[in-house]
C-alpha positions in Angstrom: 9.5 -2.2 3.7 12.4 0.0 2.6 15.6 -1.7 1.3 18.4 -2.1 3.9 21.3 0.4 3.7 24.1 -2.2 4.1 26.5 0.4 5.3 29.9 -1.4 5.4 30.8 0.2 8.8 27.5 -1.2 10.3 28.0 -4.6 8.7 31.6 -4.9 9.8 30.8 -3.8 13.4 28.2 -6.5 13.6 30.6 -9.1 12.2 33.5 -7.8 14.5 32.4 -10.1 17.3 33.6 -13.7 17.0 30.4 -15.2 18.3 28.2 -13.1 15.9 30.5 -13.9 13.0 30.5 -17.7 13.7 26.7 -17.7 14.3 26.2 -16.0 11.0 28.4 -18.4 9.2 26.7 -21.4 10.8 23.3 -20.0 9.8 24.7 -19.5 6.3 25.9 -23.1 6.3 22.6 -24.6 7.5 20.2 -22.1 5.8 17.9 -21.8 8.9 18.5 -22.2 12.6 16.5 -21.3 15.7 17.9 -19.8 18.9 17.8 -23.1 20.8 20.0 -24.8 18.1 22.5 -21.9 18.2 22.7 -21.9 22.0 23.4 -25.6 21.9 26.0 -25.3 19.0 27.9 -22.4 20.7 27.2 -23.4 24.4 26.0 -20.0 25.4 22.9 -18.8 27.3 19.8 -18.0 25.3 19.7 -14.3 26.3 23.3 -13.8 25.1 22.6 -15.5 21.8 19.4 -13.6 21.3 21.2 -10.3 21.9 23.8 -11.2 19.3 21.1 -12.3 16.8 19.3 -9.0 17.4 22.6 -7.1 16.5 22.9 -9.1 13.3 19.3 -8.6 12.4 19.5 -4.8 13.1 22.5 -4.7 10.7 20.3 -6.3 8.0 22.2 -9.5 7.9 19.4 -11.8 9.2 15.7 -12.3 8.7 13.3 -14.3 10.7 10.5 -16.8 10.1 8.1 -18.0 12.7 7.0 -21.7 12.6 4.8 -22.5 15.5 6.7 -21.8 18.7 10.0 -21.5 16.9 11.6 -18.5 15.3 14.1 -19.4 12.6 17.0 -17.1 11.5 18.4 -17.1 8.0 20.6 -14.8 5.9 18.7 -11.8 4.6 17.6 -12.7 1.1 18.5 -9.2 -0.2 22.2 -9.2 0.7 24.2 -7.2 -1.9 26.8 -9.0 -4.0 29.8 -7.5 -2.2 28.5 -8.9 1.1 27.8 -12.3 -0.3 31.4 -12.4 -1.6 32.8 -11.3 1.8 30.8 -14.1 3.6 31.7 -16.7 0.9 35.4 -15.9 1.3 35.2 -15.7 5.1 33.5 -19.1 5.3 35.8 -20.7 2.8 39.0 -19.5 4.6 37.9 -19.8 8.2 36.0 -23.2 8.4 37.5 -23.7 11.9 35.2 -21.0 13.3 32.2 -23.3 12.9 33.7 -26.7 13.0 32.9 -27.5 16.7 29.5 -25.7 16.7 28.6 -27.6 13.6 29.5 -30.9 15.3 27.5 -30.0 18.4 24.5 -29.1 16.2 24.7 -32.4 14.4 24.8 -34.3 17.8 21.8 -32.3 19.2 18.9 -34.5 20.1 15.4 -33.3 19.4 16.3 -30.5 17.1 13.2 -28.5 16.3 14.1 -28.1 12.6 14.1 -31.9 12.3 10.7 -32.1 14.0 9.0 -29.2 12.2 10.1 -29.5 8.6 
């Protein structure tokens, strides 16, 4: 597999949508989340969340791992330092973006990650 290009224009386009940015920050916060957890956290339909996750994955920001019937999303393990820094600063200075989704995720009954880990 070739290393990702991490073109800043591509990255910032992918992060330019509030839902995509917040989803990425929540995934960063929790390390791994599946689509069903993200749809619950953000209260959006599964197809919409899947489209946004595909955009983030195409930009090289996410990687996936299959565990049984669940596909988990996590930050790409090869993110360059400049991008790690951008995400750290964004998360630190914009905690409100994921405050409510994090609370909904915590309250979610029957989370697959709890059952499968």
